[in-house]
N, C-alpha and C positions, 0 to 999 in steps of 0.2 A: 581275601576274596575267594569264594568257592566257585567251582565250575561244575554244575550239575548236582543233583541232590545226593548222589552216591558219595560225593566227596565230603559230605558232612557226617558220614558214618564214623563213629569213634570219638575219642576225646570227650567222653561223657563226664558229668560232674562227679566228684568224690566229696561227700559231705560228712561231717562229724555228727553223730546222733547222740544227744545228751539227755533226751527225755524218754526214750523207748524202754530202757531197763532201770528200775528203781535202784538207787544206791549202788551205782555201777562203779567198780574199782579199776576197770580197764578202759582203754580208748577204743571206741567203735566207730568205724567209717563205713559208709554205704556207697557203692559204685552204682549210680543210677542209670542203668542201661535203657530206661524208658525214654531218655533224651535222644536216642538214635532216631533218624527221620521216620522210620516205619514203626517205631515204638518198642523195640526190644533188642536184646543182645543178639538175636538171630539175624539181625541186619548184617552183622559182621560176618557170620558164617555164610549167609546167602551170597554176599558179594564175593567172598573168598572162593567158594566153589564154582560160581559162574565165571569169574575172571580167570581162574585157573583152567577151566574147561575151554574157554576161548583161546587162551595162550597156548594150550596143548593141542589145539586144532580139533578138539572133540565137539565143540559147539560152533556152528556156522550160522550165518544170518537166517537160514531157513530151518534150523534145528528146532524141534519141539521138546521143551523141557517137561519132564514128568517126575513128580515127587509126591511122597506120602508125608502128611503133616497133620498134627492136631491143632495147629493154629499159627504160632509165631514164625516158624520157619516158612510156612506157606505164605505168610504176609511178606516176610523179607524177600523171598524168591519172587513173589508177584511184583514187588517194587523193582527189584533188580532186572527182571525180565522186561518190565515195562520200559525201563530206562534204556535197555539194549534192544528194544523192539523185537523181543522174542516171544513166541507163543508158549504159554505155560498152562499145564493141566495139573491141578492140585487134587490128590486123592485124599478124601477125608472120611470120617465116619460120624454117626449121629451124636457122639459126645462133643464134637466141635461146636463152639458157641455160635449163636446166630450172628453176633457182632463180627467174629473172626471171618466167617464165611462171606458176609457182606463186604468187609474190607478187601478180602482177596478178589472178589468180583469187581469191586470199584477200581482196582488197578488194571482191569481188563483180562484177568486170568479166568480160566474155566474150572468149574467144580465137578469132580467125579465122586459121587457119594456111594460108599460101600454100606449097604443096609444090613448085612448079616455078618456076624463074626465068623472066623475060620471054623470050619466043621470039625477039625481035629483038635485044635487047641482051645476053641471057644473064645479067642481073643480077636478084637478088632484090628490091632496092629498087624498081626500076621495076615489078616484078610486084606488090609491096605497094601501091604508089600506084595502079595500075590497079584493084586489088581495092577500095581505099577508094572510088574513083569509082563502081564498080559498086554497092557497098553504099549509098552516098549516094543513088544514083539509084533504088534499089529500096525503101529504107526511108523511109516517110513521116516528115516532120519530123526529119530527121537533119542533123547539122552536122559538118563537117570543120574542125577548128582549123587544120590545115595548118602544122605547126611549121616546115616548110622555107621558108615564105614569110610567115608571120604576124609582123609587126614587133613585136607585143607579146611574142613570144619574146625578141627582142633587148632591148626596153625593160626587161624584168625584171632585166637585168644592169647597168642603171644603178645600181640599189641595191647590187649587189655591189661596184661601184667606190666608192660612197659609204662603204660599210662599211670598205673597205681604207684610204681616205683618212682616215677618222675615227681610225684607229690610227696611221698612218704619215705623214700629211700628203700633199701633192701631189708631193713630190720623189721620185717613184718612177722608176727608170731603165728597168727592163725588166719586162714582164708576160708570163708564159708561159701560153699558153691552147691547149687542145686544140680541134680543129675537127671538126664533123660537120654539123649543120644551119646552122652559122655564127651561131647566135643569140648565144652568149656572145661570140664574136669581134666581131660587129657591134655589140652593145650596149656592150661595153667600148671599142671603137674610136671609136664616136660620142661617148661620154662624154668620152674623153680629148681628142678634137678640140674639142668644144664648150666645154671648160673650159681650153683652152690649155695642157694638160699636156705635159711633155717626154717622157713615157713612150713607149718603143718596145715594140711587141708582137712577140713571137716566136710564130708560129702553129705548132702541132704537128699534123702531118698524118700519114697512113699511106701507106706504099709501096703503089701501086695505086689511090690516090685521084685524083680528077680535079678537086678543088676549086680548086687554084691553077693547073692547066694541063689544060684539058679535051681537049687533043690527046694527052695521055699515054695509053699503053696500060693499060687496066684490068688489075688482078691480083687473084686470089682472096685473101681474107683470112680468117683463122680468128677473130680477136679483134675484136669490135664495140666501138663507143663513140667512135671517131674515124675521120675519113676518110669519103668518100662516093663512090659510083659514078655519081652524078648531081650536077652542080653546083647547090647550093641557090639559090633566088631571093634569099635574104638576103645572098648574097655580093656584095661590092663590091671592085673592084681597089684596092690601096693601103691596105687596112686594117691589114696587118701589115708590119713592117720586113723580116721574113724568114720564110719557111716552111721547116720541116724535116720530111723524110719518115722515118718510123720503121717498122721491120719488126715482125712479130709476135714474133719471138724477142727483139728489143730490149725490147718491152713486158714480156715475161715477166721478163727479167733486171732491168729497172728496178723492177718490182713486188717481186721477191724481195730486191733490195738495200734497197729502202725499208723493208720490214718488218723486215729483219735489223739495219739500222743506226738506224732511227728508231722502230721498233715501230708503224708506220702500215700497216694492212692496207687496201690500196686496189685499185681496178680497173685495167683495161688501159690506159685513156687516161692515167691517172696514171703508170703505168709508162713510157708514151711520153714524158711530160714529163720524167721522171727521165733517160731516155736522151738527150733533147735537151739537158738541163742539162750532162750529161757531154760532149756534142758541142761545145757553144759556150762552155764555161766559160773557155777560154783567151782568148776575145775580150771577156770582160766586165771592165771596169776595176776595179781595187782600190777597195774601199769603196763600190761601187755598191749600190743598194737594188733587190733583185729580188723579185718576187712570183710564185708559181706557184699557179694555181687547180687544186686536186686535186678532180676531179669527183664521185667516188662511193666506195662501200664495196667491200672485197675479198671479203666473204662470198658475193657473187653469182658469184664466179669460182673457188670451191673445187673444182669438178669440172674446171676447165680450167687456168688460170694457176697455181693452187696445188696442183694434182694432179701429183705426180711421175710417175705412170704416164701421164697424158695428155701431159705435156710430152715424155717419152721416146718415146712413140708417134709424135709428130709431128715432133720435132726431134732425137731421139737422146739420148745422155747428155751433157747440157750443164750440169750443176749446178756444174761448176768455174767457170763464168762469173760466178756471184754468190757463190761461197764463198771464193775466194782474194783476196788483197789487190789493190787497184785497179791498182797499177803492173805487175802480172803478167797483167792481163786482156788478151784478144785478141778481144773481141766485134766482129764486123764491123759497121761503120757504113755505112748506105746513104744517100747524099744524093739 
């Protein structure tokens, strides 16, 4: 028996995938974070940072929560704030999907839209962060959880690892994890290190992201959910065995293959993980145990990733990339 919707966060299903990769020689499991009540792994982080803020006395009944988000963290915070009866202002930019904005509003949160990128960096993320600081300065008794630096974002994913271990044991060879704020990556990496596990993390990043190399040239991206134009404070060198950069098109192809082969409708960062699995599969030993954390639901991408018209508008006619057998595919992989 659960008390309140927030008590249902976590304990998401771990399922074995047997059709995603052709002639697979290793065991692949997916942690389906879409089963969290607000639909993504960010439910864990949102509850963790809000609960800690309350316990630390930083959040009181009349506190206004202000945060920047491209989608899932905003939804998770909107749910948590609604449950705790807290006012929440979510700062977004035009790349946020219509579905995500509508969901945040449905929980009773307010949307503050940043319409122009930062003048110095040309990035929307920096513009959102600047706006959060402005709001926090002007709103009395406001609190910025700062998902990009708040260690309780990462701490929430210690439980993710405990859940995986409860089903598979500690002999996990590879963990595939999408990166954005680095909360999931940091939390899982710290847990693996502290428990002396042999698990190697493959971090899934976006082409144009600066998380693992802040000297790289930033590139515009259409699909949110992984990658970042500003290196998050939660980042630490050495957390991942390897990082893999994935294009927007590869995300789309990965999502379409996943739903056609495994009937899992997932978001863009999950598609990036699927693309990464295709990329590195030849380097994974036979009989290895691999776990991929699938972050969210695909319903939030019906107007983009799963819209044939939207995909054709931005990438041309590319449906052959996910419709024909794998051995005949020619999707360009970008390292």
